[in-house]
ZAMARGU-4260 file (C-alpha; in steps of 0.2 Angstrom, whole numbers, plus 5000, padded with zeros to 4 digits):
<rodrens>
0) 4971/4977/5023 | 4964/4982/5005 | 4972/4992/4991 | 4965/5001/4977 | 4971/5005/4959
5) 4964/5018/4948 | 4969/5007/4933 | 4956/4995/4926 | 4969/4981/4927 | 4984/4983/4938
10) 5002/4981/4930 | 5009/4964/4929 | 5026/4962/4937 | 5028/4944/4937 | 5021/4929/4927
15) 5026/4910/4929 | 5019/4898/4917 | 5021/4879/4920 | 5036/4883/4931 | 5045/4868/4939
20) 5059/4873/4951 | 5073/4862/4958 | 5091/4858/4954 | 5098/4852/4937 | 5084/4841/4930
25) 5077/4836/4947 | 5060/4846/4951 | 5056/4849/4970 | 5038/4854/4965 | 5025/4852/4952
30) 5022/4865/4939 | 5015/4881/4945 | 5006/4896/4936 | 5004/4913/4944 | 5003/4931/4940
35) 5008/4945/4952 | 5001/4962/4948 | 5004/4979/4956 | 4995/4982/4973 | 4995/4963/4978
40) 5003/4954/4993 | 5008/4937/4989 | 5011/4925/5004 | 5021/4911/5000 | 5017/4896/5013
45) 5025/4880/5017 | 5035/4872/5030 | 5054/4872/5031 | 5062/4862/5017 | 5046/4863/5007
50) 5055/4873/4992 | 5050/4891/4996 | 5067/4898/4994 | 5071/4889/4978 | 5054/4895/4971
55) 5058/4913/4975 | 5076/4912/4968 | 5069/4904/4952 | 5055/4917/4951 | 5067/4932/4952
60) 5080/4924/4940 | 5093/4919/4952 | 5090/4900/4948 | 5086/4893/4932 | 5070/4883/4931
65) 5070/4864/4928 | 5056/4867/4916 | 5043/4881/4911 | 5046/4900/4912 | 5046/4915/4923
70) 5045/4932/4916 | 5048/4947/4926 | 5051/4966/4927 | 5068/4972/4924 | 5080/4964/4938
75) 5084/4981/4944 | 5066/4984/4948 | 5066/4969/4960 | 5070/4972/4978 | 5076/4955/4987
80) 5078/4953/5005 | 5085/4935/5007 | 5086/4925/5022 | 5098/4934/5033 | 5109/4919/5037
85) 5115/4920/5020 | 5122/4937/5021 | 5128/4940/5039 | 5145/4934/5037 | 5149/4946/5023
90) 5141/4962/5029 | 5152/4978/5031 | 5153/4988/5047 | 5140/5001/5045 | 5121/5001/5041
95) 5123/5014/5027 | 5136/5002/5018 | 5123/4987/5019 | 5110/5000/5012 | 5121/5006/4998
100) 5123/4987/4992 | 5105/4987/4986 | 5111/4998/4971 | 5119/4982/4964 | 5109/4972/4951
105) 5116/4956/4957 | 5110/4959/4975 | 5127/4952/4981 | 5142/4963/4979 | 5146/4977/4991
110) 5156/4989/4980 | 5167/5003/4987 | 5163/5016/4975 | 5146/5024/4971 | 5138/5036/4959
115) 5135/5054/4965 | 5119/5055/4976 | 5120/5037/4981 | 5122/5041/5000 | 5107/5053/4999
120) 5097/5038/4991 | 5103/5026/5004 | 5097/5039/5019 | 5081/5040/5009 | 5078/5022/5009
125) 5083/5021/5027 | 5070/5034/5031 | 5057/5024/5021 | 5061/5008/5032 | 5059/5018/5048
130) 5078/5017/5051 | 5085/5033/5047 | 5093/5035/5064 | 5104/5019/5061 | 5114/5025/5046
135) 5131/5027/5054 | 5129/5013/5068 | 5138/4997/5066 | 5127/4983/5060 | 5132/4971/5074
140) 5126/4983/5087 | 5108/4982/5081 | 5093/4973/5087 | 5086/4959/5076 | 5071/4971/5071
145) 5083/4985/5067 | 5093/4972/5057 | 5077/4968/5047 | 5073/4986/5044 | 5091/4989/5037
150) 5090/4975/5025 | 5072/4981/5019 | 5080/4998/5016 | 5093/4989/5006 | 5080/4982/4996
155) 5071/4999/4993 | 5085/5010/4988 | 5083/5005/4970 | 5064/5010/4971 | 5058/4993/4966
160) 5041/4988/4958 | 5042/4971/4965 | 5047/4968/4983 | 5053/4950/4987 | 5056/4945/5006
165) 5062/4927/5011 | 5057/4924/5029 | 5058/4942/5035 | 5052/4939/5052 | 5061/4923/5057
170) 5072/4930/5070 | 5060/4942/5078 | 5049/4943/5093 | 5030/4945/5091 | 5031/4965/5092
175) 5045/4966/5080 | 5036/4954/5068 | 5020/4965/5068 | 5030/4981/5065 | 5038/4973/5050
180) 5021/4968/5043 | 5014/4986/5047 | 5029/4994/5038 | 5026/4982/5023 | 5008/4987/5022
185) 5012/5006/5023 | 5025/5004/5009 | 5012/4996/4998 | 5000/5009/5000 | 5012/5023/4996
190) 5021/5015/4982 | 5017/5007/4966 | 5023/4989/4969 | 5019/4971/4974 | 5025/4962/4987
195) 5030/4943/4989 | 5034/4936/5007 | 5039/4918/5010 | 5036/4911/5027 | 5032/4896/5037
200) 5023/4906/5051 | 5006/4911/5045 | 4998/4923/5059 | 5001/4941/5052 | 5005/4934/5034
205) 4987/4927/5032 | 4980/4943/5039 | 4989/4954/5026 | 4990/4943/5010 | 4979/4946/4995
210) 4985/4930/4987 | 4994/4915/4993 | 5006/4901/4985 | 5006/4885/4995 | 5019/4872/4993
215) 5021/4855/5001 | 5035/4845/4994 | 5031/4830/5002 | 5013/4829/4995 | 5020/4836/4978
220) 5008/4851/4979 | 5010/4869/4973 | 4995/4880/4972 | 4994/4898/4969 | 4979/4911/4968
225) 4968/4923/4977 | 4969/4920/4996 | 4952/4913/4999 | 4955/4901/4984 | 4969/4894/4991
230) 4962/4893/5008 | 4948/4882/5001 | 4959/4869/4994 | 4956/4852/5003 | 4975/4850/5008
235) 4977/4867/5014 | 4962/4865/5026 | 4970/4850/5033 | 4987/4857/5036 | 4981/4873/5043
240) 4964/4871/5051 | 4968/4884/5066 | 4974/4898/5054 | 4960/4895/5042 | 4947/4897/5056
245) 4956/4913/5062 | 4957/4921/5044 | 4938/4917/5041 | 4933/4925/5058 | 4943/4941/5053
250) 4935/4943/5037 | 4917/4940/5043 | 4905/4954/5041
</rodrens>
């Protein structure tokens, strides 16, 4: 998938400078530099426990960095889809209520009262996420793929410039996983935004990403940049030889 931008330089939405993430004064990963621009899809790769979620939360301002800096667009312009296990126990009964929660800048509160027009915005976001017919349904009655589209709608309701998804396909079967990535690709083509997706499953992520962040806590490694530059790194080639071969074959003339 390729995207085009009529501007000479696409708008900068996120910049990390010598960013070290972790807890308190203990860093999980070495310092990282990256710049995310409009029209890009960033894949965040690393096995479970490598620090992907901590890095995401630091980049979007939920966690403080151990050192360094992360500069981003206004928090209200960031659509964040966390791992659903963090949210499942707190969700309200209906799909439209979950979607409305995306209007909260804190990404967590589910408030009982909304400004006029909020429900129309929620329905528009559900339509964009191909979930318009689910608005009044109970959340617990949905399939895993439907649930993921609802959380995507929740992130879209505020019309973000940067869409950040943490393991969005972890509970999905291959068909539903493919549908989610196709939907993300369509949103990127239709809207002026950038996307960052964290996953330990490469497959479709390698196919769609324009840029990668590869983290390995055990090897004290964190690298970021255009996809093929990261793929050329010696450690990446040792860790993901099969995915590297598949991605190379797909982009060959």
